[in-house]
N, CA, C and O of each residue as an XYZ file, in Angstrom:
776
protein
N      -3.312    -20.112     81.818
C      -2.584    -18.786     82.016
C      -3.770    -17.822     81.551
O      -4.498    -16.979     82.076
N      -3.550    -18.482     80.088
C      -4.806    -17.065     79.375
C      -5.949    -16.959     80.368
O      -6.272    -15.820     80.705
N      -6.475    -17.789     80.781
C      -7.729    -17.365     81.861
C      -7.224    -16.672     82.868
O      -7.845    -15.626     83.057
N      -6.054    -16.908     83.816
C      -5.763    -16.027     84.474
C      -5.390    -14.646     84.214
O      -5.372    -13.731     85.037
N      -5.099    -14.596     82.998
C      -4.429    -12.988     82.511
C      -6.264    -12.561     82.098
O      -6.475    -11.354     82.214
N      -6.935    -13.013     81.862
C      -8.174    -12.837     81.402
C      -9.053    -11.869     82.377
O      -9.619    -10.790     82.204
N      -8.886    -12.866     83.618
C      -9.655    -12.848     84.958
C      -9.222    -11.264     85.476
O     -10.049    -10.481     85.944
N      -7.622    -10.917     85.283
C      -7.243    -10.117     85.999
C      -7.104     -8.899     85.184
O      -6.772     -7.814     85.662
N      -7.389     -9.123     83.831
C      -7.790     -7.412     83.202
C      -9.743     -7.161     83.931
O     -10.391     -6.132     83.737
N     -10.057     -7.906     84.411
C     -11.316     -7.605     85.190
C     -11.186     -6.709     86.055
O     -12.164     -5.976     86.200
N     -10.079     -6.475     86.838
C      -9.367     -5.529     88.072
C     -10.090     -6.420     89.229
O     -10.152     -7.628     89.458
N     -10.550     -5.377     89.779
C     -10.641     -5.591     91.004
C     -12.276     -5.704     91.317
O     -12.601     -6.041     92.455
N     -13.015     -5.507     90.609
C     -14.438     -6.201     90.086
C     -14.463     -7.647     89.953
O     -15.000     -8.525     90.630
N     -13.784     -7.668     88.964
C     -13.357     -9.746     88.829
C     -13.137     -9.967     90.473
O     -13.849    -10.569     91.277
N     -11.926     -9.278     90.654
C     -11.706    -10.019     91.729
C     -12.550     -9.826     93.164
O     -12.268    -10.496     94.157
N     -13.318     -9.109     93.153
C     -14.055     -9.400     94.451
C     -15.214    -10.213     94.056
O     -15.783    -10.609     95.073
N     -15.732    -10.579     93.086
C     -16.809    -11.216     92.376
C     -16.415    -12.937     93.029
O     -16.972    -13.679     93.839
N     -15.123    -13.037     92.145
C     -14.229    -14.531     92.664
C     -13.604    -14.843     93.577
O     -13.252    -15.978     93.897
N     -13.363    -13.662     94.191
C     -12.352    -14.469     95.310
C     -13.078    -15.615     96.349
O     -14.219    -16.018     96.578
N     -12.475    -15.731     96.558
C     -12.906    -16.503     98.190
C     -12.937    -15.785     99.133
O     -12.025    -15.144     99.657
N     -14.880    -15.931     99.600
C     -14.743    -15.145    100.829
C     -15.724    -15.590    101.574
O     -16.836    -15.886    101.136
N     -15.288    -15.680    103.019
C     -15.972    -16.621    104.108
C     -17.348    -16.596    104.098
O     -18.065    -17.589    103.985
N     -17.926    -14.790    104.284
C     -19.134    -14.472    104.235
C     -19.930    -14.918    103.446
O     -21.008    -15.398    103.795
N     -19.421    -14.811    101.907
C     -20.467    -15.063    100.921
C     -20.971    -16.237    100.902
O     -22.142    -16.614    100.929
N     -19.348    -17.156    100.821
C     -19.443    -18.833    101.215
C     -20.414    -19.423    101.821
O     -21.132    -20.284    101.312
N     -20.523    -18.828    103.389
C     -21.721    -19.261    103.778
C     -23.329    -18.551    103.640
O     -24.410    -18.830    104.159
N     -22.922    -17.606    102.768
C     -24.501    -17.197    102.285
C     -24.765    -18.028    100.875
O     -25.739    -17.633    100.234
N     -24.180    -18.884    100.442
C     -24.467    -19.720     99.562
C     -24.080    -19.692     98.234
O     -24.607    -20.427     97.399
N     -22.883    -18.615     97.874
C     -21.501    -18.338     96.757
C     -19.978    -19.726     96.979
O     -18.755    -19.768     97.119
N     -20.857    -20.388     96.904
C     -19.989    -21.793     96.771
C     -18.818    -21.725     96.185
O     -17.728    -21.946     96.712
N     -19.116    -21.298     94.663
C     -18.546    -21.286     93.195
C     -16.941    -20.747     93.534
O     -15.884    -20.871     92.914
N     -17.341    -20.024     94.957
C     -16.248    -19.109     95.628
C     -14.665    -19.767     96.161
O     -13.580    -19.233     96.392
N     -15.188    -21.266     96.219
C     -14.073    -22.105     96.878
C     -12.931    -22.669     95.656
O     -11.729    -22.881     95.811
N     -13.486    -22.771     94.825
C     -12.958    -22.930     93.609
C     -12.144    -21.255     92.793
O     -11.173    -21.346     92.041
N     -12.639    -20.207     93.070
C     -12.619    -19.873     92.199
C     -11.574    -18.736     92.413
O     -10.931    -18.256     91.479
N     -11.442    -18.309     93.815
C     -10.284    -17.897     94.464
C      -9.375    -18.159     94.153
O      -8.551    -17.382     94.636
N      -8.876    -18.982     93.471
C      -7.719    -19.287     92.951
C      -7.713    -19.000     91.536
O      -6.924    -19.660     90.860
N      -8.322    -18.281     91.045
C      -8.277    -18.126     89.357
C      -8.324    -16.547     89.656
O      -8.938    -16.076     88.698
N      -8.021    -15.660     90.400
C      -7.522    -13.854     90.791
C      -6.986    -13.581     91.204
O      -6.969    -14.587     91.914
N      -5.917    -12.722     91.814
C      -4.840    -12.584     92.033
C      -5.080    -10.790     92.286
O      -5.863     -9.910     91.931
N      -3.635    -10.978     93.282
C      -4.197     -9.687     94.179
C      -3.636     -8.281     93.176
O      -4.068     -7.152     93.413
N      -2.547     -8.569     91.958
C      -2.048     -7.164     90.978
C      -1.910     -8.413     89.821
O      -2.435     -9.521     89.714
N      -0.914     -7.636     89.008
C      -0.179     -8.269     87.810
C       0.884     -9.212     88.122
O       1.189    -10.297     87.628
N       1.559     -8.241     89.450
C       2.729     -8.977     89.821
C       2.773    -10.409     90.735
O       3.702    -11.209     90.855
N       1.343    -10.427     91.365
C       0.957    -11.788     92.081
C       0.813    -12.255     90.916
O       1.802    -12.889     90.548
N      -0.286    -12.184     89.942
C      -0.118    -12.819     88.769
C       0.848    -13.192     87.736
O       0.609    -14.041     86.877
N       2.199    -12.389     87.859
C       3.522    -12.961     87.130
C       3.839    -14.300     87.709
O       4.070    -15.376     87.156
N       3.781    -13.894     89.184
C       4.920    -14.962     89.909
C       3.803    -16.601     90.104
O       4.129    -17.771     90.308
N       3.203    -16.307     90.022
C       2.024    -17.459     89.683
C       1.901    -18.212     88.491
O       1.617    -19.408     88.429
N       2.191    -17.241     87.299
C       2.621    -17.490     86.169
C       4.441    -18.119     85.707
O       4.636    -18.752     84.670
N       4.743    -18.027     85.973
C       5.985    -18.405     86.325
C       6.390    -19.761     86.997
O       7.297    -20.539     86.702
N       5.245    -19.824     88.203
C       5.121    -21.147     88.578
C       4.741    -22.170     87.723
O       5.360    -23.227     87.601
N       3.434    -21.777     86.958
C       2.942    -22.716     86.136
C       4.373    -22.878     84.800
O       4.526    -23.985     84.285
N       5.061    -22.002     84.483
C       5.772    -22.318     83.398
C       6.678    -23.676     84.205
O       6.658    -24.855     83.854
N       7.330    -23.162     85.199
C       8.052    -24.023     85.677
C       7.501    -25.766     85.874
O       8.110    -26.780     85.537
N       6.737    -25.698     86.248
C       5.277    -27.164     86.162
C       5.827    -27.606     85.283
O       6.652    -28.519     85.314
N       5.279    -26.765     83.989
C       5.356    -27.336     82.414
C       6.698    -28.418     82.328
O       6.777    -29.593     81.970
N       8.090    -27.054     83.030
C       9.019    -27.636     82.398
C       9.566    -29.079     83.164
O      10.175    -30.084     82.797
N       9.097    -28.674     84.188
C      10.033    -30.174     85.272
C       8.942    -30.903     85.317
O       9.249    -31.950     85.887
N       7.613    -30.914     84.963
C       6.646    -31.871     84.742
C       5.697    -32.391     83.824
O       4.554    -32.822     83.977
N       6.661    -32.208     82.524
C       5.809    -32.398     81.144
C       4.730    -33.845     81.065
O       5.046    -34.936     80.591
N       3.290    -33.440     81.726
C       2.441    -34.790     81.251
C       1.431    -34.910     80.491
O       0.219    -34.691     80.480
N       2.228    -35.305     79.873
C       1.082    -35.639     78.577
C      -0.660    -36.332     78.892
O      -0.951    -37.505     78.658
N      -1.459    -35.481     79.355
C      -2.745    -35.480     79.613
C      -3.762    -35.330     78.566
O      -3.602    -34.879     77.432
N      -4.773    -35.749     79.085
C      -6.002    -35.499     77.782
C      -6.607    -33.692     78.626
O      -6.319    -33.322     79.764
N      -7.408    -32.965     77.657
C      -7.277    -31.750     78.737
C      -8.383    -31.567     79.611
O      -8.432    -30.601     80.372
N      -9.471    -32.623     79.537
C     -10.452    -32.896     80.828
C      -9.777    -33.281     81.768
O     -10.185    -32.791     82.821
N      -8.752    -34.069     81.913
C      -7.823    -34.902     83.233
C      -7.046    -32.858     83.763
O      -6.927    -32.443     84.916
N      -6.788    -32.285     82.811
C      -6.322    -31.009     83.266
C      -7.658    -30.503     84.077
O      -7.849    -30.129     85.235
N      -8.417    -30.655     83.026
C      -9.349    -29.091     84.156
C     -10.573    -29.639     85.296
O     -11.410    -28.997     85.930
N     -10.242    -31.247     85.239
C     -10.287    -32.012     86.633
C      -9.819    -31.776     87.625
O     -10.439    -31.369     88.607
N      -8.101    -32.080     87.534
C      -7.315    -31.608     88.338
C      -7.517    -29.968     88.901
O      -7.442    -29.525     90.047
N      -7.790    -29.310     87.654
C      -7.587    -27.581     88.422
C      -8.490    -27.587     89.259
O      -8.126    -27.258     90.388
N      -9.910    -27.926     89.090
C     -11.479    -27.894     89.384
C     -11.416    -28.456     91.071
O     -11.749    -27.888     92.112
N     -10.860    -29.766     90.822
C     -10.945    -30.879     92.155
C      -9.723    -29.756     93.075
O      -9.993    -29.324     94.195
N      -8.811    -29.529     92.574
C      -7.383    -28.892     93.660
C      -7.941    -27.442     94.118
O      -7.643    -26.971     95.215
N      -8.752    -26.789     93.216
C      -8.975    -25.599     93.344
C     -10.050    -25.833     94.661
O      -9.697    -25.282     95.704
N     -11.313    -26.595     94.696
C     -12.466    -26.924     95.364
C     -11.947    -27.187     96.723
O     -12.252    -26.447     97.658
N     -11.020    -28.420     96.897
C     -10.828    -29.056     97.371
C     -10.068    -28.280     98.960
O     -10.342    -28.446    100.148
N      -9.006    -27.385     98.230
C      -7.940    -26.325     98.916
C      -8.760    -25.674     99.356
O      -8.416    -25.431    100.513
N     -10.346    -24.884     98.988
C     -11.050    -23.900     98.909
C     -11.277    -24.854    100.343
O     -10.544    -24.660    101.313
N     -12.058    -25.604    100.364
C     -13.075    -26.683    101.608
C     -11.965    -26.401    102.888
O     -12.355    -25.973    103.974
N     -10.538    -26.700    102.602
C      -9.753    -26.649    103.539
C      -9.897    -25.886    104.302
O     -10.291    -25.946    105.467
N      -9.342    -24.506    103.214
C      -9.540    -23.620    104.159
C     -10.628    -22.849    104.530
O     -10.416    -21.912    105.300
N     -12.262    -23.151    103.955
C     -13.154    -22.796    104.799
C     -12.829    -23.734    105.904
O     -12.869    -23.174    107.000
N     -12.469    -25.204    105.950
C     -12.802    -25.458    107.181
C     -11.814    -25.546    108.266
O     -12.168    -25.506    109.444
N     -10.580    -25.667    107.906
C      -9.781    -25.132    109.087
C      -8.767    -23.912    109.409
O      -7.855    -23.839    110.233
N      -9.303    -22.884    108.365
C      -8.494    -21.868    108.972
C      -9.749    -20.156    109.083
O      -9.783    -19.089    108.469
N     -10.500    -20.729    110.115
C     -11.505    -19.855    111.166
C     -11.060    -18.391    110.507
O     -11.762    -17.759    109.718
N      -9.894    -18.028    110.937
C      -9.956    -17.000    110.913
C      -9.553    -15.845    109.467
O      -9.333    -14.635    109.418
N      -9.603    -16.975    108.384
C      -9.364    -16.297    107.235
C     -10.722    -15.928    106.541
O     -11.661    -16.710    106.392
N     -10.686    -14.710    106.166
C     -12.032    -13.707    105.266
C     -12.100    -14.195    103.717
O     -13.069    -14.698    103.148
N     -10.966    -13.947    103.251
C     -10.778    -13.712    102.142
C      -9.247    -14.242    101.455
O      -8.154    -14.088    102.000
N      -9.483    -14.867    100.182
C      -7.902    -15.616     99.771
C      -8.172    -15.484     98.014
O      -9.182    -15.923     97.464
N      -7.378    -14.993     97.516
C      -7.190    -15.113     96.232
C      -5.569    -15.947     95.303
O      -4.563    -15.841     96.004
N      -5.451    -16.296     94.642
C      -4.285    -16.961     93.666
C      -4.244    -18.234     93.332
O      -5.011    -19.144     93.648
N      -3.494    -18.239     92.807
C      -2.791    -19.774     91.802
C      -2.323    -20.742     92.858
O      -2.675    -21.921     92.847
N      -1.287    -20.075     94.043
C       0.099    -21.002     94.247
C      -0.757    -22.468     95.094
O      -0.167    -23.548     95.099
N      -1.876    -22.362     95.632
C      -1.823    -23.249     96.321
C      -2.198    -24.837     95.740
O      -2.143    -25.921     96.321
N      -2.528    -24.543     94.587
C      -3.313    -25.516     93.495
C      -1.732    -25.835     92.615
O      -1.423    -26.874     92.033
N      -1.184    -24.985     92.713
C       0.334    -24.800     92.118
C       1.080    -26.036     92.659
O       1.745    -26.870     92.044
N       0.786    -25.931     94.008
C       1.989    -26.656     95.106
C       1.376    -27.810     95.124
O       2.033    -28.664     95.718
N      -0.231    -28.394     94.457
C      -0.535    -29.371     94.207
C      -0.185    -29.960     93.315
O       0.078    -31.162     93.310
N      -0.103    -28.986     92.140
C       0.147    -29.367     90.772
C       1.649    -30.463     90.693
O       1.957    -31.474     90.063
N       2.123    -29.820     91.440
C       3.952    -30.454     91.321
C       3.780    -31.595     92.020
O       4.174    -32.571     91.382
N       3.169    -31.948     93.511
C       3.433    -33.028     93.982
C       2.791    -33.986     92.863
O       3.304    -35.104     92.798
N       1.676    -33.690     91.917
C       1.097    -34.471     91.185
C       1.551    -34.973     90.066
O       1.218    -35.997     89.470
N       3.034    -33.471     89.612
C       3.638    -33.747     87.924
C       4.846    -34.892     89.087
O       5.094    -36.021     88.662
N       5.326    -34.548     90.142
C       6.872    -35.046     90.491
C       7.055    -36.426     91.099
O       8.090    -37.089     91.025
N       5.429    -36.939     91.980
C       6.188    -38.266     92.204
C       5.796    -38.994     91.204
O       6.346    -40.074     91.418
N       4.958    -39.126     89.873
C       5.054    -39.992     89.275
C       6.600    -40.224     88.469
O       6.959    -41.271     87.930
N       7.381    -38.946     88.555
C       8.580    -39.197     88.201
C      10.037    -40.169     88.948
O      11.144    -40.429     88.476
N       9.568    -40.417     89.928
C       9.759    -40.983     90.914
C      10.385    -42.225     90.589
O      11.564    -42.525     90.779
N       9.361    -43.006     90.013
C       9.377    -44.427     89.838
C      10.192    -44.401     88.634
O      10.711    -45.451     88.255
N      10.381    -43.193     87.915
C      11.783    -43.497     86.896
C      12.945    -42.996     86.973
O      13.692    -42.792     86.016
N      13.253    -42.678     88.551
C      14.397    -42.697     89.086
C      15.017    -41.365     89.049
O      16.166    -41.028     89.332
N      13.828    -40.558     88.565
C      14.471    -39.161     88.555
C      15.314    -38.262     89.395
O      14.740    -37.300     89.906
N      16.521    -38.421     89.606
C      17.103    -37.612     90.900
C      16.476    -36.291     91.083
O      16.049    -36.054     92.213
N      16.303    -35.105     89.885
C      16.302    -33.912     89.617
C      14.776    -33.715     90.170
O      14.631    -32.733     90.898
N      13.493    -34.605     89.896
C      12.133    -34.876     90.370
C      12.354    -34.979     91.982
O      11.782    -34.171     92.714
N      13.355    -36.179     92.614
C      13.938    -36.241     93.615
C      13.881    -34.877     94.287
O      13.071    -34.679     95.194
N      14.296    -34.407     94.079
C      15.111    -32.914     94.571
C      14.159    -32.182     94.674
O      14.050    -31.752     95.822
N      13.521    -31.889     94.097
C      12.491    -30.969     93.687
C      11.527    -30.928     95.054
O      11.287    -30.054     95.887
N      10.951    -32.774     94.803
C       9.869    -33.201     95.803
C      10.191    -32.504     97.196
O       9.465    -31.917     97.998
N      12.206    -32.925     97.176
C      12.012    -32.358     98.690
C      12.157    -31.223     99.115
O      12.051    -30.891    100.296
N      12.416    -30.511     98.184
C      12.642    -29.063     98.401
C      11.187    -28.662     99.024
O      10.988    -28.363    100.202
N       9.990    -28.731     97.747
C       9.075    -28.985     98.264
C       8.355    -29.647     99.316
O       7.249    -29.162     99.554
N       8.576    -30.261     99.744
C       8.186    -30.634    101.514
C       8.715    -30.020    102.301
O       8.077    -29.544    103.240
N      10.574    -29.766    102.113
C      10.695    -28.747    102.959
C       9.879    -27.099    103.032
O       9.216    -26.511    103.887
N      10.282    -26.831    101.850
C       9.302    -25.241    101.748
C       8.028    -25.461    102.912
O       8.088    -25.241    104.122
N       7.100    -25.869    102.268
C       5.874    -26.701    103.253
C       6.395    -26.425    104.856
O       6.085    -25.431    105.513
N       7.044    -27.266    105.209
C       7.633    -27.194    106.621
C       8.064    -26.153    106.956
O       7.684    -25.648    108.013
N       8.946    -25.562    106.176
C       9.360    -24.366    106.751
C       8.365    -23.254    106.633
O       8.932    -22.338    107.228
N       7.537    -22.926    106.332
C       6.109    -22.328    106.248
C       5.639    -22.680    107.161
O       5.699    -21.655    107.841
N       5.024    -23.635    107.954
C       4.632    -24.270    108.957
C       4.899    -23.454    110.272
O       4.180    -22.857    111.073
N       6.307    -23.698    110.139
C       7.308    -23.368    111.374
C       7.468    -21.994    111.269
O       7.411    -21.526    112.406
N       7.686    -20.898    110.217
C       8.073    -19.799    110.045
C       7.069    -18.647    109.671
O       7.129    -17.489    110.085
N       6.160    -19.162    108.833
C       5.246    -18.881    108.073
C       6.025    -18.123    106.686
O       7.004    -18.580    106.096
N       5.417    -17.061    106.416
C       5.622    -16.261    104.787
C       6.743    -14.988    105.151
O       6.555    -14.026    105.896
N       7.915    -15.323    104.389
C       8.734    -13.802    104.384
C       8.003    -12.468    104.338
O       7.209    -12.339    103.406
N       8.115    -11.618    105.051
C       7.889    -10.154    105.326
C       8.252     -9.655    103.653
O       7.853     -8.643    103.076
N       9.014    -10.588    103.210
C       9.883     -9.578    101.534
C       8.183    -10.089    100.551
O       7.418     -9.298     99.998
N       8.055    -11.443    100.619
C       7.086    -11.532     99.921
C       5.684    -10.976     99.943
O       4.903    -10.948     98.992
N       5.486    -10.552    101.131
C       4.083     -9.956    101.289
C       4.333     -8.672    101.053
O       3.346     -8.082    100.613
N       5.468     -7.894    101.206
C       5.658     -6.587    100.870
C       5.741     -6.693     99.203
O       4.958     -6.183     98.401
N       6.750     -7.389     98.963
C       6.376     -7.547     96.792
C       4.400     -7.648     96.830
O       3.592     -6.842     96.369
N       4.244     -8.481     97.297
C       2.721     -8.815     96.618
C       1.495     -7.907     96.861
O       0.568     -7.722     96.073
N       1.694     -7.233     98.411
C       1.147     -6.508     98.678
C      -0.480     -7.002     99.077
O      -1.616     -6.742     98.680
N       0.088     -7.774     99.993
C      -0.987     -8.612    100.594
C      -0.146     -9.851    101.712
O       1.037    -10.179    101.813
N      -1.184    -10.222    102.308
C      -0.714    -11.395    103.804
C      -0.586    -12.591    102.667
O      -1.603    -12.733    101.988
N       0.439    -13.404    102.390
C       0.794    -14.644    102.104
C       0.223    -16.102    102.848
O       0.757    -16.572    103.852
N      -0.723    -16.593    102.297
C      -1.459    -17.430    102.983
C      -0.587    -18.623    102.518
O      -0.361    -18.820    101.324
N      -0.064    -19.476    103.591
C       0.556    -20.200    103.740
C      -0.005    -21.306    103.530
O       0.379    -22.125    102.694
N      -1.071    -21.446    104.350
C      -2.130    -22.871    104.377
C      -2.712    -23.194    103.367
O      -3.312    -24.248    103.160
N      -2.500    -21.874    102.339
C      -3.257    -22.355    101.248
C      -2.393    -23.664    100.134
O      -2.855    -24.593     99.473
N      -0.632    -23.038    100.402
C       0.372    -24.567     99.964
C      -0.045    -25.673    100.900
O      -0.280    -26.739    100.331
N      -0.159    -25.659    101.940
C      -0.481    -26.962    102.564
C      -1.380    -27.702    102.005
O      -1.352    -28.811    101.472
N      -2.541    -26.591    102.290
C      -3.626    -27.607    101.909
C      -3.947    -27.933    100.311
O      -4.654    -28.874     99.949
N      -3.350    -27.060     99.492
C      -3.178    -27.291     97.843
C      -2.094    -28.601     97.879
O      -2.034    -29.276     96.850
N      -1.335    -28.938     98.898
C      -0.511    -30.122     98.709
C      -1.226    -31.335     98.903
O      -1.239    -32.305     98.144
N      -1.820    -31.196     99.984
C      -2.997    -32.293    100.660
C      -4.086    -33.192     99.738
O      -4.354    -34.375     99.527
N      -4.577    -31.723     99.293
C      -6.035    -32.197     98.514
C      -5.051    -32.932     97.375
O      -5.467    -34.065     97.130
N      -3.863    -32.576     96.626
C      -3.141    -33.073     95.561
C      -3.286    -34.277     96.009
O      -4.335    -34.778     95.606
N      -2.478    -35.157     96.882
C      -2.123    -36.537     97.494
C      -3.536    -37.053     97.855
O      -3.580    -38.275     97.999
N      -4.391    -36.566     97.985
C      -6.214    -37.101     97.977
C      -6.488    -37.407     96.989
O      -7.243    -38.327     96.671
N      -5.841    -36.586     96.236
C      -6.338    -36.642     94.775
C      -5.641    -37.837     93.810
O      -6.153    -38.779     93.205
N      -4.396    -37.429     93.922
C      -3.462    -38.746     93.495
C      -3.868    -39.831     94.159
O      -3.731    -40.876     93.524
N      -4.232    -39.906     95.018
C      -4.724    -41.795     95.349
C      -6.002    -41.723     95.054
O      -6.255    -42.921     94.927
N      -6.572    -41.402     94.938
C      -8.144    -41.277     94.253
C      -8.019    -41.387     92.984
O      -8.682    -42.386     92.708
N      -7.680    -41.070     92.261
C      -7.570    -41.610     90.413
C      -6.078    -42.268     89.611
O      -5.761    -42.541     88.454
N      -5.569    -42.313     90.658
C      -4.373    -43.194     90.333
C      -3.230    -42.471     89.787
O      -2.351    -43.180     89.296
N      -3.075    -41.348     89.771
C      -2.204    -39.989     89.303
C      -0.395    -40.529     89.532
O       0.605    -40.319     88.845
N      -0.604    -41.272     90.794
C       1.034    -41.460     90.736
C       1.392    -42.875     90.300
O       2.544    -43.273     90.128
N       0.070    -43.729     90.109
C       0.423    -44.990     89.240
C       0.742    -45.122     87.942
O       1.425    -45.990     87.399
N       0.129    -44.088     87.440
C       0.361    -43.756     85.781
C      -1.345    -44.295     85.484
O      -1.526    -44.447     84.276
N      -2.391    -44.555     86.193
C      -3.412    -45.208     85.862
C      -4.467    -44.074     85.342
O      -5.345    -44.290     84.506
N      -4.239    -42.921     85.939
C      -5.038    -41.702     85.905
C      -4.457    -41.450     84.075
O      -5.118    -40.429     83.885
N      -3.966    -41.603     83.166
C      -3.768    -41.492     81.965
C      -4.592    -42.661     81.271
O      -5.170    -42.353     80.229
N      -4.706    -43.885     81.700
C      -5.657    -44.829     81.081
C      -6.876    -44.370     81.502
O      -7.782    -45.192     81.640
N      -7.091    -43.086     81.756
C      -8.668    -43.448     82.300
C      -9.601    -42.682     80.950
O     -10.826    -42.635     80.846
N      -8.695    -42.201     80.127
C      -9.146    -41.071     78.997
C     -10.360    -42.211     78.573
O     -10.458    -43.429     78.725
N     -11.294    -41.077     77.912
C     -12.339    -41.543     76.866
C     -11.857    -42.278     75.921
O     -11.949    -43.476     75.652
N     -11.099    -41.006     75.249
C     -10.257    -41.816     74.214
C      -9.365    -43.136     73.689
O      -9.424    -43.979     72.794
N      -8.331    -42.707     75.040
C      -7.884    -43.946     75.178
C      -8.932    -45.521     75.582
O      -8.342    -46.594     75.449
N     -10.051    -45.545     75.934
C     -10.901    -46.534     76.052
C     -11.034    -47.078     74.641
O     -10.644    -48.146     74.170
N     -11.801    -45.886     73.996
C     -12.127    -45.782     72.572
C     -11.199    -46.380     71.479
O     -11.589    -46.951     70.461
N      -9.986    -46.174     71.827
C      -8.728    -46.716     71.022
C      -8.550    -48.360     71.024
O      -8.671    -49.252     70.185
N      -8.250    -48.289     72.213
C      -8.405    -49.982     72.929
C      -9.127    -51.011     72.569
O      -8.833    -52.195     72.404
N     -10.330    -50.294     72.444
C     -11.786    -51.059     71.181
C     -11.372    -51.321     69.810
O     -11.203    -52.301     69.083
N     -11.284    -50.152     69.753
C     -10.805    -50.698     68.041
C      -9.419    -51.516     67.826
O      -9.065    -52.050     66.775
N      -8.888    -51.499     68.755
C      -7.339    -52.388     68.765
C      -7.810    -53.537     68.322
O      -7.616    -54.087     67.238
N      -8.568    -53.930     69.410
C      -9.138    -55.198     69.789
C      -9.699    -55.879     68.397
O      -9.085    -56.893     68.067
N     -10.897    -55.424     67.434
C     -11.326    -55.285     67.299
C     -10.673    -55.940     65.583
O     -11.080    -56.828     64.833
N      -9.614    -55.061     65.523
C      -9.236    -55.383     64.410
C      -7.815    -56.542     64.637
O      -7.244    -57.020     63.657
């Protein structure tokens, strides 16, 4: 969240340089596929996404190495950006972390289902219901008025799909992702030697 606040402090100039921009991406500025997720329309937009991250931390307290969180953020934001670029041709600009947050919720809630966590099950059903509602009805006009811009509901869907692919690839849903940390491998080797 500190990084998001820092980037927001750069104002319009930072947003212009980092936002998902179809023409700039086509011109070779590939970083915008990922960086658009880290800048926001304004402070209120950032506040909403920060609250989403706070709820994520409270509902899905996963103890993972920092490099795994970094990998999740980079791959989810890049994957979502690729989906938007390939499948939403009318979209010229995009900013915001909400698509990535939707994906992080999926990665955090599904492993809790293995422990028969009813709250996680209810939250996951809500997430899927919300996505279905957005596909059918779109974003509420009140949300767009409050944010000062169009809500790109496709980002929520593609962030979640990217997380599903990520989770299957890295074993996030089965707990294998935790065991891939380099420090875990070193500890296991040391334990076998003693």
